[in-house]
Each structure stands twice: as C-alpha cells, then as structure tokens.
C-alpha positions as CSV (number, residue, x, y, z in Angstrom):
1,M,315.3,138.9,142.3
2,P,315.6,142.6,141.5
3,K,313.5,145.2,143.3
4,V,310.6,146.0,141.1
5,S,310.3,149.5,142.5
6,S,313.7,150.3,141.3
7,V,312.9,149.6,137.7
8,I,312.1,152.3,135.1
9,V,310.1,150.8,132.3
10,P,310.5,153.0,129.2
11,Y,309.3,153.4,125.6
12,A,305.5,153.6,126.2
13,T,303.4,156.7,125.4
14,Y,299.9,157.4,126.7
15,L,296.6,159.1,125.9
16,R,294.6,159.6,129.0
17,V,291.2,161.0,129.7
18,Y,290.6,162.6,133.2
19,E,286.8,162.6,134.0
20,P,285.2,164.9,136.5
21,L,284.0,163.3,139.7
22,A,280.5,164.0,138.9
23,A,280.7,161.6,135.8
24,F,281.1,158.5,138.1
25,P,278.2,156.9,139.6
26,E,277.9,156.0,143.3
27,P,279.5,154.2,145.1
28,E,282.5,154.7,142.8
29,R,282.3,158.5,143.1
30,D,282.8,158.2,146.7
31,H,285.6,155.9,146.3
32,W,287.6,158.3,144.1
33,A,286.7,161.3,146.4
34,R,288.3,159.4,149.3
35,Y,291.1,158.2,147.1
36,A,291.9,161.8,145.9
37,R,292.6,162.8,149.6
38,R,295.3,160.2,150.0
39,A,298.8,161.3,150.4
40,D,300.4,158.1,149.0
41,R,298.8,158.0,145.6
42,P,301.0,156.0,143.0
43,S,302.9,157.8,140.4
44,Y,302.9,157.3,136.5
45,Q,306.0,155.0,136.9
46,D,304.4,152.9,139.7
47,E,301.7,151.9,137.3
48,L,304.3,150.4,135.0
49,R,306.4,148.8,137.7
50,R,303.4,146.9,139.0
51,S,302.8,145.7,135.6
52,L,306.2,144.4,135.3
53,A,306.0,142.7,138.5
54,D,303.3,140.5,137.2
55,L,305.7,139.2,134.5
56,L,308.3,137.8,136.9
57,P,306.4,134.7,138.2
58,T,306.6,131.5,136.4
59,P,304.2,131.2,134.5
60,P,303.8,135.0,134.2
61,I,300.5,136.7,135.0
62,P,299.5,138.5,131.7
63,V,296.4,140.1,133.4
64,P,295.9,141.0,136.9
65,V,293.4,138.7,138.8
66,H,291.5,141.8,140.1
67,E,291.0,145.2,138.7
68,S,293.1,148.1,139.9
69,G,291.6,150.5,142.4
70,D,294.1,153.1,141.5
71,A,293.8,156.2,139.4
72,F,295.7,159.4,138.4
73,V,294.0,162.6,139.8
74,L,294.1,166.2,138.7
75,E,292.4,169.3,139.9
76,V,291.4,171.7,137.1
77,E,289.9,175.0,138.0
78,G,288.6,173.5,141.3
79,V,287.1,170.5,139.7
80,L,288.6,167.1,140.7
81,C,289.1,164.9,137.7
82,V,290.0,161.2,137.7
83,C,291.7,158.9,135.2
84,P,291.2,155.2,136.5
85,W,294.0,152.9,135.6
86,R,291.7,149.9,134.7
87,T,294.9,147.8,134.4
88,R,293.0,144.5,134.0
89,L,291.0,145.7,131.1
90,R,293.8,147.3,129.3
91,G,295.8,144.1,129.9
92,W,293.2,142.1,128.1
93,Q,293.0,144.5,125.2
94,A,297.0,144.6,125.0
95,L,297.1,140.8,124.7
96,E,294.7,140.9,121.7
97,E,297.2,143.3,119.9
98,L,300.3,141.4,121.1
99,G,300.2,138.9,118.1
100,D,300.8,141.9,115.7
101,E,303.8,143.2,117.7
102,L,306.0,140.1,118.3
103,P,307.1,137.1,116.1
104,G,305.4,133.7,117.2
105,P,308.5,132.2,118.8
106,V,309.2,135.3,120.8
107,L,305.6,135.7,121.8
108,D,305.5,132.0,123.0
109,A,308.6,132.6,125.0
110,V,307.3,135.6,126.8
111,L,303.8,134.4,127.3
112,P,303.0,130.6,126.6
113,E,300.1,129.9,124.4
114,V,298.1,128.2,127.2
115,V,298.4,131.4,129.3
116,R,297.3,133.6,126.5
117,R,294.3,131.3,125.8
118,Q,293.1,131.3,129.3
119,A,293.4,135.1,129.4
120,A,291.3,135.4,126.2
121,Q,288.7,133.0,127.7
122,D,288.5,135.1,131.0
123,Y,288.2,138.4,128.9
124,E,285.3,136.9,126.8
125,R,283.3,136.0,129.9
126,W,284.1,139.2,131.4
127,L,283.1,141.3,128.5
128,A,279.7,139.4,128.3
129,R,279.0,140.8,131.8
130,N,280.5,144.3,131.0
131,P,279.7,145.1,127.3
132,D,280.0,148.8,127.7
133,A,283.5,148.8,129.4
134,R,286.2,151.1,128.0
135,P,289.5,152.2,129.2
136,W,290.5,155.8,130.3
137,I,294.0,155.2,129.1
138,R,295.5,154.2,125.7
139,T,299.0,153.1,125.3
140,S,301.4,153.0,122.3
141,T,305.0,151.6,122.3
142,W,307.9,153.4,120.7
143,Q,305.8,156.0,119.1
144,V,303.2,158.6,119.5
145,P,300.5,157.8,116.9
146,L,300.2,160.7,114.6
147,H,296.4,160.9,115.0
148,W,296.9,161.6,118.8
149,F,298.6,165.0,117.9
150,V,295.3,166.1,116.1
151,L,293.7,166.3,119.6
152,V,296.1,168.9,121.0
153,S,297.9,172.1,120.0
154,D,301.4,173.4,120.3
155,G,300.2,176.0,122.7
156,E,299.2,173.2,125.2
157,R,302.6,171.7,125.1
158,R,304.6,171.5,128.3
159,F,308.3,170.4,128.3
160,E,310.5,170.0,131.3
161,K,314.2,169.1,130.8
162,G,314.5,167.3,134.1
163,S,317.7,167.0,136.2
164,G,319.5,164.6,138.3
165,D,317.1,161.6,138.9
166,I,314.2,163.5,137.6
167,P,313.5,162.4,133.8
168,P,312.5,165.0,131.3
169,M,308.8,165.3,130.5
170,L,306.8,166.3,127.4
171,R,303.1,166.4,127.8
172,Y,300.0,168.0,126.3
173,R,296.7,168.6,128.1
174,T,293.4,169.9,126.4
175,P,289.8,170.2,127.3
176,M,287.6,167.4,125.8
177,V,285.5,169.9,123.8
178,Q,288.6,171.1,122.0
179,A,289.8,167.6,121.3
180,R,286.6,166.5,119.9
181,R,286.3,169.7,117.8
182,R,289.9,169.2,116.4
183,V,289.0,165.6,115.4
184,A,285.8,166.5,113.7
185,R,287.6,169.3,111.7
186,A,290.6,167.2,110.8
187,L,288.3,164.3,109.6
188,R,286.4,166.7,107.2
189,T,289.6,168.1,105.8
190,L,291.3,164.6,105.4
191,K,288.2,163.1,103.8
192,D,288.0,165.8,101.2
193,A,291.7,165.6,100.5
194,I,292.8,162.0,100.6
195,D,289.4,160.1,101.0
196,E,291.0,157.2,103.1
197,G,294.1,156.0,104.9
198,P,295.4,155.1,108.4
199,L,295.3,158.7,109.6
200,I,291.5,158.8,108.9
201,D,291.0,155.4,110.5
202,G,292.8,156.3,113.6
203,L,291.0,159.6,114.0
204,V,287.6,157.8,113.5
205,D,288.6,155.3,116.2
206,V,289.8,157.8,118.7
207,G,286.9,160.1,118.1
208,R,284.5,157.3,118.9
209,W,286.4,156.6,122.1
210,L,286.4,160.4,123.2
211,E,282.6,160.4,122.7
212,E,282.3,157.9,125.7
213,F,283.4,160.4,128.2
214,H,282.0,163.5,130.1
215,P,282.2,166.6,127.9
216,R,284.0,168.4,130.9
217,S,286.8,165.9,130.9
218,L,290.4,166.6,130.2
219,V,292.6,164.8,127.5
220,E,296.3,164.3,128.2
221,L,298.9,163.1,125.6
222,D,302.1,162.1,127.5
223,Y,305.3,161.0,125.9
224,G,305.9,158.8,129.0
225,G,308.9,156.5,128.8
226,L,309.8,157.6,125.3
227,V,311.7,160.4,126.8
228,H,314.3,157.9,127.8
229,T,315.0,157.3,124.2
230,L,315.4,160.9,123.1
231,S,317.9,163.7,124.1
232,A,316.9,166.8,125.8
233,G,317.6,168.7,122.6
234,E,315.4,166.2,120.6
235,L,312.6,166.6,123.0
236,E,313.0,170.4,123.2
237,D,312.7,170.8,119.4
238,D,309.8,168.3,119.1
239,H,306.8,170.2,118.0
240,S,305.0,167.4,116.3
241,A,301.5,168.7,117.2
242,A,302.3,171.9,115.3
243,D,303.6,170.0,112.3
244,V,300.5,167.8,112.2
245,A,298.2,171.0,112.6
246,D,300.3,172.8,109.8
247,G,299.9,169.8,107.5
248,I,296.1,169.5,108.0
249,D,295.7,173.2,107.6
250,A,297.7,173.2,104.3
251,L,295.4,170.5,103.1
252,R,292.3,172.5,104.0
253,R,293.9,175.4,101.8
254,G,294.6,172.9,99.0
255,D,298.4,173.5,99.4
256,G,299.8,170.0,98.8
257,A,303.4,171.2,98.8
258,A,303.1,172.7,102.2
259,A,301.3,169.7,103.6
260,G,304.2,167.5,102.2
261,T,306.8,169.7,103.8
262,A,305.0,169.4,107.2
263,Y,304.7,165.6,106.8
264,G,308.4,165.5,105.9
265,R,309.4,167.1,109.2
266,L,307.3,164.4,111.0
267,V,308.9,161.6,109.2
268,E,312.4,162.8,109.8
269,R,311.8,163.4,113.4
270,W,310.2,160.0,114.0
271,R,312.6,157.9,111.9
272,S,315.3,158.0,114.6
273,V,312.9,156.6,117.1
274,R,311.9,153.8,114.8
275,D,315.5,153.0,114.0
276,R,316.1,152.6,117.8
277,R,313.1,150.2,118.1
278,S,314.6,148.1,115.3
279,A,318.0,148.0,117.0
280,N,316.3,146.6,120.1
C-alpha cells in the first residue's frame, strides 16, 4: 500500500472562513486556544491526505466516524482566527452532491450504494440533533466558482511561483465585512441587469452562508490543488477577480459591451481548465 502522506491530491479549490476565537463558545474556545499553540498543526495538504486514506479500505469510508478536531489557524492584527475542518460534516454534504458529478456506474464503483445509503441515514440522524450546523470550508473541484470571485478584489490577490518541492500558490484574503458588502452590491447590480441566473443564485447562497459567521471573520479564496493543472505563467496572468469586478461594474454603468468583454476573458481563461477535466 502506498504511503498516504506522500500523495498530493490536486484539483480542489476552497472558500474558507476564519472566525476570531471569541466567536466560539466554551469549551470549544479553550480547545482552539490550546490547539493554536501546537507546533505540529497539520497543513492544507494533510487534510486532503487524510480524506484519501479513508477511501483505501474495502469497503471505503465515505465519511469519518468521528468529527475532526483540527483546524487552520491565522493571526490577523493580533487576533487569533480559526477555521475548523469539520471534515465529517463536509463529507456528508459532498456525498449529497456526488450523484451530480459522476455517472451511476462510476459512482457505484467508487462508493457502493449500500455505503452511500448508510452514510445518508447517519447524516439525517446527526442533522436532527444539530440543525444549525454549517461548515467553515466550501470546496469545488476543477474550478473556482465565479461567484466566489465577487467576495474578493484583485488588490487582495497573493501569488507565489513556488520552487523545487514547493508548489505555486494563488490565494485571496479579505475581511468579512468587505465580502458581505461586495455580495450585496453585486446582487443589486445583477438583479437590475439580468434578473436571474446561476451567478445570482450562487451569490444568494454564499451570502446566506457568510451571514452565519462573526463579522470580524476573515474570508479566504484558495486555488488549492488547482495550481497543479496550470502553468506558472497561467497563474501569474490569472486576474479573475478583477475580470468579475470589471464585468459587474460595467453592468452597473449599463455598458453591456464592456461587460461582455470581461466575461469573454473569464470564459477563455477557464475553458482550458474545463478541457483538462474532460480529458481526465
């Protein structure tokens, strides 16, 4: 059996919320305060490697038996902020969406129906006891959903080329208040201009999700493993947040031609990623 720790799992992007320690009730707050002092906290890749490990047994384990006690930790202007993994909850939610991602025979080969049915029953019982549960992390494969870019600005973009064994990194971080303000402004513009569509639906959904968190939280958009499918040049030239902002601003001014030009840049940039997904 291969060493799971040596595997890099690519092609997933992430939208994360880091809440200030004060947002957590006791005794969870004390747990995260002690956790943040640990020197051996796991990395972004460690989270994916552990998920992969659960798929190796026969039958596979689609959802962890116990909820993760791990988190990502940031210190922002002296304030400790925590993004719990909540791997079990996210696993259940991902299973609900898996039927739309894979053909039936492939899905049955990866996760037999009896395994999926048991997981769904477990989730239903758990959700009855935890009706207000929500994840701190959203995941997308082979793409960054366009409505995620509305939350951030090009000035918050951070790109590192990487070298040797260190992969490149493309990430945005923004204060929660800014993310919420951008969602609200974009929704007003889009509803006036196009009335309805998937971009509006996505923004409504993510806006409701953001309202669940402390106003002093931090929002992070991370290209994650998608950097393994793109060249350093493609990543360096990727200013999708700027293109989305340009398009919405053009709609706000009533300039349909400029909005179309910005959208065209996005389509061209992400077509190559979709083509690679189809090839796999």
